[in-house]
C-alpha positions as a printed Julia matrix, in Angstrom:
264×3 Matrix{Float64}:
 15.99  12.7   -82.66
 17.49  15.84  -81.11
 18.0   16.2   -77.39
 18.06  12.5   -76.63
 20.28  12.95  -73.61
 18.46  13.69  -70.36
 21.26  15.6   -68.65
 21.89  17.66  -71.76
 18.24  18.62  -71.93
 18.44  19.8   -68.34
 21.62  21.72  -69.05
 20.21  23.27  -72.19
 17.87  25.47  -70.19
 19.12  28.86  -69.02
 17.58  29.38  -65.6
 16.94  32.28  -63.26
 16.4   31.72  -59.56
 13.61  33.57  -57.79
 12.76  31.94  -54.48
 11.61  34.88  -52.39
 15.06  36.42  -51.98
 18.41  36.13  -53.76
 20.5   33.3   -52.34
 23.76  35.25  -52.38
 25.13  33.7   -49.21
 25.23  30.17  -50.58
 28.63  28.64  -49.76
 30.1   25.73  -51.7
 30.94  22.82  -49.41
 30.35  19.89  -51.78
 32.88  20.18  -54.61
 36.31  21.64  -55.33
 38.78  22.15  -58.14
 39.89  18.83  -59.59
 36.54  17.08  -59.28
 35.7   14.99  -62.34
 32.41  13.09  -62.69
 31.64  10.6   -65.43
 28.07   9.71  -66.35
 26.51   7.29  -68.8
 23.19   8.16  -70.38
 20.91   5.47  -71.76
 17.36   4.97  -72.95
 15.08   2.18  -71.93
 12.07   0.88  -73.85
 10.8   -2.1   -71.86
 13.7   -4.57  -71.85
 15.55  -2.78  -74.68
 18.48  -0.49  -73.77
 20.2    2.05  -76.02
 23.31   3.62  -74.51
 26.9    4.75  -75.11
 26.24   8.42  -74.44
 29.05   9.56  -72.14
 28.96  12.8   -70.11
 32.01  14.1   -68.25
 32.14  17.14  -65.97
 35.31  18.8   -64.67
 35.8   21.59  -62.11
 38.83  23.89  -62.11
 39.86  27.19  -60.54
 39.97  30.3   -62.72
 39.86  34.1   -62.6
 37.27  35.97  -64.68
 37.57  39.75  -65.01
 39.56  39.83  -61.78
 37.08  37.66  -59.85
 37.89  34.13  -58.54
 35.53  31.64  -60.2
 34.9   27.96  -60.63
 35.21  26.96  -64.27
 32.92  23.96  -64.78
 33.05  22.1   -68.08
 30.8   19.31  -69.34
 31.24  17.37  -72.58
 28.75  14.79  -73.86
 29.49  12.47  -76.72
 28.2    9.29  -78.32
 30.62   6.39  -78.54
 31.09   3.02  -80.26
 28.09   1.62  -82.14
 25.79   4.39  -80.95
 27.86   6.97  -82.83
 26.99   5.31  -86.16
 23.32   6.01  -85.58
 23.42   9.23  -83.6
 26.48  11.49  -83.63
 26.48  13.86  -80.7
 29.14  16.21  -79.33
 27.8   18.82  -76.92
 29.85  21.17  -74.74
 28.73  23.23  -71.75
 30.89  25.57  -69.73
 30.04  27.94  -66.9
 32.13  30.35  -64.87
 30.64  30.71  -61.42
 31.76  33.22  -58.78
 33.23  31.51  -55.74
 31.85  34.12  -53.35
 28.14  33.5   -54.11
 28.07  30.79  -56.84
 26.47  33.2   -59.32
 26.99  32.66  -63.05
 29.07  35.31  -64.77
 29.62  33.52  -68.09
 27.98  30.59  -69.86
 28.76  28.79  -73.12
 27.0   25.96  -74.91
 27.76  24.34  -78.25
 25.81  21.46  -79.8
 26.71  19.25  -82.73
 23.95  16.73  -83.36
 23.52  15.25  -86.84
 22.47  18.18  -89.03
 22.01  20.56  -86.13
 24.51  23.09  -84.81
 23.69  25.4   -81.95
 25.67  27.86  -79.9
 24.82  30.0   -76.87
 26.9   32.61  -75.08
 25.68  34.52  -72.02
 27.46  37.19  -70.01
 25.98  38.27  -66.67
 26.28  41.69  -65.02
 24.99  42.48  -61.53
 24.13  45.55  -59.48
 22.55  45.69  -56.03
 19.08  45.72  -57.58
 19.36  44.35  -61.14
 20.81  41.54  -63.18
 21.57  41.91  -66.88
 22.15  39.16  -69.46
 23.97  39.77  -72.74
 22.69  36.84  -74.79
 23.78  35.42  -78.12
 22.16  32.33  -79.62
 22.68  30.64  -82.96
 20.4   27.76  -83.89
 21.33  26.49  -87.34
 21.84  30.06  -88.5
 18.8   31.48  -86.71
 20.46  34.25  -84.66
 19.11  35.83  -81.48
 21.07  38.58  -79.76
 19.89  40.97  -77.07
 20.55  42.5   -73.65
 17.89  41.9   -70.99
 17.77  43.5   -67.54
 15.68  42.12  -64.69
 14.66  43.69  -61.42
 16.53  41.4   -59.09
 15.79  37.82  -60.15
 19.31  36.46  -59.9
 19.62  34.74  -63.28
 21.81  31.71  -63.73
 22.3   28.98  -66.29
 21.0   25.48  -65.72
 24.47  24.0   -65.46
 25.24  26.36  -62.57
 21.91  25.46  -60.96
 22.82  21.77  -60.83
 26.02  22.56  -58.94
 24.25  25.05  -56.67
 21.6   22.42  -55.92
 24.36  20.32  -54.37
 24.87  23.03  -51.71
 21.34  24.0   -50.72
 20.39  22.96  -47.21
 17.35  20.67  -47.36
 17.73  19.38  -43.79
 14.52  21.16  -42.76
 12.63  20.44  -45.98
  9.43  18.44  -45.85
  8.33  16.03  -48.58
  6.21  17.93  -51.07
  7.93  21.28  -50.56
  8.0   23.12  -53.88
 10.71  25.61  -54.89
 10.04  28.08  -57.69
 12.65  28.83  -60.35
 12.46  30.65  -63.67
 14.49  29.94  -66.79
 15.52  32.63  -69.22
 14.65  32.07  -72.88
 15.04  34.76  -75.53
 14.37  37.71  -73.25
 11.68  36.25  -71.0
 11.39  33.94  -68.02
  9.4   30.72  -67.89
  8.52  28.78  -64.75
 10.32  25.74  -63.37
  9.51  24.06  -60.06
 11.73  21.72  -58.07
  9.77  19.47  -55.73
 11.48  17.82  -52.77
 10.21  14.25  -52.65
 12.2   13.21  -49.57
 14.88  10.67  -48.61
 15.13   7.77  -51.05
 17.42   4.96  -52.16
 18.47   4.25  -55.73
 20.29   1.37  -57.43
 22.07   2.0   -60.72
 22.03  -0.31  -63.71
 25.52  -1.61  -62.85
 24.31  -2.68  -59.41
 25.83   0.21  -57.43
 23.48   1.15  -54.61
 23.05   4.54  -52.96
 20.82   3.96  -49.93
 20.81   7.53  -48.62
 19.78  10.16  -51.17
 17.43  13.09  -51.52
 15.01  12.75  -54.42
 13.77  15.78  -56.36
 11.37  16.27  -59.25
 11.85  18.99  -61.86
  8.64  20.34  -63.39
  8.92  22.74  -66.31
  6.33  24.82  -68.11
  3.51  23.19  -70.01
  4.38  22.74  -73.65
  8.04  21.96  -72.99
  9.64  18.52  -73.22
  9.24  17.93  -69.49
  5.99  18.9   -67.75
  3.9   17.82  -64.78
  3.01  14.71  -66.74
  6.64  14.08  -67.77
  8.84  15.32  -64.91
 12.56  14.85  -64.45
 13.57  13.0   -61.28
 17.06  13.25  -59.77
 18.76  11.6   -56.79
 21.4   13.5   -54.77
 23.49  11.82  -52.08
 23.06  13.07  -48.52
 26.78  12.86  -47.69
 29.22  15.81  -47.72
 29.61  15.71  -51.52
 25.91  15.82  -52.47
 26.56  14.15  -55.81
 23.85  13.73  -58.43
 24.05   9.97  -58.91
 20.98   9.25  -61.03
 18.39  11.08  -63.09
 15.53   9.95  -65.29
 12.65  11.31  -67.31
  9.6    9.69  -68.82
  9.37  10.41  -72.53
  6.54   9.67  -74.94
  8.26   6.36  -75.67
 10.4    4.86  -72.92
 12.55   6.52  -70.28
 15.79   8.47  -70.53
 18.22   7.82  -67.65
 21.72   8.76  -66.51
 23.99   7.04  -63.98
 27.12   8.26  -62.24
 29.87   5.78  -63.17
 33.14   7.36  -62.0
 34.32  10.01  -59.52
 37.75  11.67  -59.24
 38.75  14.42  -56.8
C-alpha cells in the first residue's frame, strides 16, 4: 500500500496559503539551525500495531541565490522487520526564506516498492504574483510547467508545518477555520485547518504533553483525507511549538505518529 505514513502523506501535498492576506511578516521564534526531531509512525487496527517507520527532520542554515534560508530536510524509512514487508525511503527538503518563511525551493523523492516519484519546485515572487516552476515524475509520468498566481503565496506542505509552529493562535477560538489551498499540477485545491482548542495528549510510550493546541486538517473531497477522515495534530503551547502527535482515520484502522526524540 502506497502512502502508508501519515506525516509523509501530509508532506506530499504542495500547498498555497490564502488566508485573506499574505502572511509575509511571520517571524520564526520556535526553531533554529541544529534542531533535529525524530518521529515514529505506526498503524493501529484494534489491538494490533504495525510500526518501524522512522521520520527524522533536521534544520540547518543555508544561502539560496544570495538569500539567507532555512534548509529543512526530512527522511522517512522503514526499519527492521517492517522493511521486509514494506520498503520505504522518502526524502523531503525545503529551502525557506528566513525573512518571511516563504518557500523558494522544494524537493521530494519517494522510493516505495515498485514506485518512484520525484518533485522539484522553484518559487519566484513579485509584489503581486507568485510563480512556480514545477517538475514531477511519477513512475515515468512526467509533468512540467510554469504557473503564475495573482498573489496567493504558494508554499509546500513541509514549509507549512514549520510555519504552523509560528502562527499566533492566542486569540483563536475553538472552531475557527483557516483556509489554505494546495497546488497540484497547475491548479489549487482547498484545505482547511480547524483550531479545536487546548488539549492534552499521551504518546504510546507513556510520554504526556498536557498543554497542546489541537488542529484538524480537512482536505478536498475525493482525497485520502476528507471531512469524514481528517488529520488531527497536537502542537505544544511552549516556546518551541513542536508537533508531538498526529493521527488520521483510514478505511481500516488509524495511522499515527509520535515525537520520540528532540535535539537542538
